[in-house]
N, C-alpha and C positions, 0 to 999 in steps of 0.2 A: 589647319595651318599654322606655324610658329609666329605670333609675333611681338615683336618689341617695340615698347611705348616709352620714349625716354622724356620725363617730364611727368608729374603724379599734379600737375597743377588742376585747374576745371576741365579744359579741353582733353588733357591727357589720362585722367584718370576715368570721366565719363566714359571716352572711347574705350579705353583698354575695358572697362569692365563691361560694357555693350558688347565688344567684340568675343569677350568671355564667355557671354551668355548665348551666345549665335555657335557655341561649340570650339571656337579655336582657343590654340594655347598661347597664353598672355603672359610676359613679362613686364611690369614697370619697374622702368629703372629712374632712380632720383640720385641727386648729388649730395641732399639734405639729411643727413644721419635721422634727427628728429622727426623729421616726417615720414620718413620710412618707418622709423621704428613705432611709429604711433600706428600704422596701416597694418603694420603686423600683428599690433596688439587689436586690430576692431576699429580703431578710432579714425572716423573721418574728418580730413582737414577743414573741410568747406561744408557749406549747407546747401543740399541737393534733397528735392523730394525724392524718397525712393533708392537714391544711391546708397544709402549704407547698409539697407537690405540686398539691396544687386551684388553688392562688393562682396558681402559674407557670405551668400550663398554660391558663387563662383571660386571663392578662397576653400570653401570648404568642400568643393568638387572636385579642387586641384587644378584647374583651369584657367587661374588668376595668381601669379606670385607678384613679390616684391621685391625688388634687389638693389643695393648701392654702387654695385659691381658690374659697369658695362662688359668689361672683357669676358664676363662668364654670360652675360645673359644673350648678346648678341650673336656669336658663332653660329648659332644654331637656326636664326633667323630666316626665313622667306621674306619677310618684310619687317623694317625697324622705320619707324614713324617719329617723326620730330616734332614733339607737342610741347616745346619749351615757352616762356614769356618771351614777348615782344615789345616790350612797352615803350611808349613814346620817348625819344630821345632829348635829353634836353638843348634846349637852345633854337633847334632846327624843327622840331615836331617829327622828325623822321624816325620809323621804327629803329629800334638799338637790336640790330642783330647779330649781337655779340653773342649770346645763349645759342643760338642756332648756329652758327658758325664753330664754336666749342663743342656742339655737341656730335656737329661732322668730323672735327678732327679727332674727336676722342673714340668713336666710333670706326673710324677708316682702316685702322689696321687691325680690326677683327671681324672684320666683314668677309665672309665667303662668295664665292664665284657662283653669279647669278641671283644676289640680294635687289631687291627694290629698296630705297629709301625714299620715302616718302614726307615730304613738308605738310604737317598739318596745320601747325602754327599758320596764324595770318601774317603773311609776308609780302614786301612790295614785290611788285613785276622784275624778273630776271635774278631772284635768289635762289631759285632752284640752279640757275647756272654757277652761280657762285658755290652753294653747296656741290655740285658737280665736281667744279675745279679744284676745290679743296681736298675731296677725296681722291679725284685724279692725280694729284700732286704726291699724294703720300702712297698710291696703292698705283703706280702707272700701266702694269698689267692686270689690272683685276676688271673683268668683266661684271659690272652694276648698271643698275638703273636709278636715275633719280625722277620720283614723281612730284606731282601737286593733289593734294586732296583736302579742300577747304574744308572747314566745318560751318553749318549754320546753325548752331543749337542756341536756342533761348535760355539764360538762367530761370530756372524753377519750372520749366518743362523740357530739359536736355535729354534724360533718357526717352519719353514720347519721340522727341525730334528726330534722335539717333536711329530708333528702331521704325518710324513711319515719316520718312523725309518725304518733304515734297520732292526732292530729287539729289544725287547722288552727281558731284562734279567730280572727275577725276582728269588730269592734265598729264599727259604722257609724250614722251616723244620717240618710242619703242614698240614694239608688238609685245614684249615679254613684259615691261610696266603692266601693259595694258590687260595680259592675260592673267597675272599673278593679283592685279587688284580685284577684276572682275570675281577671281575666285575668293578672294576678300570678302567683298561685297555679296557674295552670291546668296546667302538666305535672306537678305532685301530685294534684291533682283529676283529673286523666283516667287515675291510677295509683291511682283510688279510696281516696284519704286524705280523711278526712273534713272536711269545710268546714264549720263552726260559725258562723253569722252571728247576731249579737245587737246589743243596744244600745251605744253605746260604754262607756258608765259599767259594763256587764255585763261586758264584756273585760277591762276595769280590775280588777275585784275578782274574775276567775276567775284571774287569774294569781298574785293573794296567797292566796286560798284554796286555791289547787294547793299552793303552796309551804307553806302551815302544815300543808296535813293531812298532807304527807309527811315533814315535819319531827315532828308527833306521832306518827307512825307509828315513826319512828327512837327517837324518846325514849321512847315506850310500852314499846319489847321491851328498851331497855335496861334498866328499870326492872323489867321482869318478869327479866331477865338477874339483875340483884341477888337478888330473891326465890330463883330459881333456886340460887345459890350457897349461899342459908339451907337450902333443903329439899334440897338433892341432886338438883335434877334438871337436866337440860342444855338448856340453853335453844335450842340447835339444833335438838331432836326438836320442842320447842313451838311454834318460828317455822314448822317445818315442818306440825306440826299444825293449826295456825290458818292458814296461808299457803294451804293447799289446799283452805280454803273460799273460793269464788269472789267470797263477798262482801267477803272481805278482802285475798286474792290475795297471792302471796309475797314481790313487791319492797317492799325499803326494811325488811325484819325480819330483818337482819344486825346482832346485838348488837357494838358497839364503843365507844370512848371518847369518842362524841357527832358532832355534824354540825357541820362549817364551811363554809367557801368564799366565795364572793361572792354567795350568793343567801338561802340559808334565814336567817342569822343577821339580817343588814338588815332583809329583806324580814316577818318575823314582827316586829321591830321596829315596823316602818310600820305594820303593821297596825293593832298597838296604838297606834299613836295615832291613827290613823284610827278604831278605835273609842272611842278616849278624846273626838276632838272628837267626835262623833255621839252622845254619850252611849248607847254599845251597848258595854258592856266584854266582852273578850272571855278570859274564867275561864280556859280549856281552852288557850289559846295563850300566856297569861301565866306558868302552870305549867311549859309547855313550854320557854320562853326560860330561864325559873329552873333546871329540872332539868339542862338541856343544859349550864348556864354551871358548875353544879357538877360536874357528870360529868368535866367536863375536868381538873380538879384531882384529882378523886378517882382518875383511871387514875394518877397521879404518886403520889398516896397507895397505890395499889395495887402497885407497883412496889417503894415502899419497905417495905410489908410482907412482899412475898414476900423481899426480904432481911433478913429478923429486924427491921428497925425501927432496926438500927444500921449507919447507911450513911454516916458522916461518912469523908471522905476516898477512899470506896468509887468505882468508875470506872463506867459504864452505857456500852452500846453500841445506840444508837437507831437503827434501822431504819426509815428512811420519816420524811418531815417535812412533805411536802405534805398538805392536807386530806384527798385521797384519789388514787388511783393515776392514771397518764394525763396529768398536767397538773403544771404548775410553778407553779399556785396556792397562796400560803401564807396566803390572807386567811382568819382566824377558824381556821385550822389547831386542832387538839387539841394537835398537838405542843407549839405555842407554851406554852401551858399548864402541860404535860405537862412538858417540859424546865424551864421556871421552877421548880416544884413536887420536882423533882430536885435542880435547884441549891440550894433553898430548904433541900434536906434535907445539904446538905455533899458532894454526888456531884458527881464530873468526869463529863462528856458527851462521848463520842465519835460522831459521826453520819456518816450517807450517805442519801442519798436518789437518785435517778437522773437527775431534774431540777430540784428545787427549791432545791438549796444555794445558789447565788448570790442569791435573794431569801431564802432563811434568815438568812444570814449579816448580811442589814440590818436583822434581827428579833431576833436570838437573839445574844446576847455571850457568850464566854467558851466557848463550844465549840467543840470539834476536829472538821472537817470533813471526811472521809474517802473515799479515791478509789474503796473498795467496800466490800463488806460487811464481809468480812473483816477487812479494815485498821480499820473502825468497832469491832470486836470483839475486837481485842489487848488482853489483859490485862483487859477488863472482868469484873465480876463478877455480869453478868447481860446477856442481850441482849433488847431490848426491840423487838418489831415494832409501828410505831403506823401505818404505813400498808402496803394490800395490794398492792403492787409485784407483779408476776410473780417478780419479781428475786429475792424473797423466800419464794418457795413451794416450793423444790426446795433448801433449804441444805444443803451436806457437814456433816452432823453430827460426824462422824471430825476433820474441819479447824477446826470450830469449838470440840471438844473441846481441841486442843491449844492454841489461841489465848485461850481465857475462862480466866479465875480460877477461876470456880466454873460449876458445869453449869448453871445455871438461865436458861429460856426462858420470856418473858413475853409470851404473843402478844394482845395487844389487838384481833386481827381475826377468830381463830380460822380460821386457814387451815391449822391442822396437827391431827393427829390425835394424842391424849392417848398412846394404846398406841406409835404411832410413835416418839415422841419420848422416853418412857420406857423402850423397847427400845434405845435408844443411850445410856443411863446418865444421863438429863437430868432434872431435874426442871421440869415442865409447871406453868405458871399461865395459864389463859385468863380468858375472860368468859363469865360465867352457865352454867360447864360444872363 
């Protein structure tokens, strides 16, 4: 099939490359000349393991191409996916749909009869109706369909998630859209990936409900971790104990500094706005958003307390800046609030991240960015693990002892064993343990 992907951000580029790898003919359209030029020269604008090779292979095979010209790309398409950004709107937290609406308007005059327009961007309930209205207004006699196909990709594991999904959700209001999307996903359906077909609004709601629930799991175990510290329990034991219950499951029960990234923060806010608009308040989600915001600053205070409260003029070595490992994404990363809290306490911050420092430097001022973990720890009064990169899972404690001014490890991701750390003469502070 001929597929057009409008938007070459995280979702659009990963989806387009994977569809091409299935054998479809894929054209990715973007309005940013610099981004398209970079892609045409083989440069990938985001860090995602395996994506550079996947893109290169499918470009070489002639199945994947990039263009600025939507008028040239859309007329031959069987399905046109909208995969543009939907950031939080300033003021009310609602998803900014201006890019989605602009894409619908721009493609409308170029669609051929029978094309299925698919919103893959995360959009509030009813957005598909608005996309359909925009196109219908421009082309009142055109036969077309609008569908919803939310993505459930984890940054750092997106290709695996796309090719071996827990489920594929499509929201359609007519049989033609259903048939086209079944053909688009036929390679996965043949591999027995579950295909869930539902109404368009239900699919739009499913995406937000899934992300809100996962954000709730993270926030729940973080609050349990705080209680574990008070009562003398180990949150990792508690997480295993409840996670083995198949009604709960073990995933997203890792206590830490709070959630961040491109999805959970903005999607929970957008869901709250939708609940407000429909007079159906979401009190649990409200509490999750508030608790997560408070937690990030609290992790900064945790470091200050570990240093005895007298931190003015001291230095801390921060290991990890991105919101999670295996990505360069700094959006809403806990490190932003943590570093700010440390600086507010009068501390100097040295930092290292394997992929995120270029973006971090645009968001965090007054930080010394280092070439590796050990340079970040030189002269520091504490080592603080903020992101669970593999590069930080086997640190050389003897070397650290020589570099640090004080032998203190604050492990905000619980990746080390207390006995092991203390055996090397370090003081160990973790989360919920």
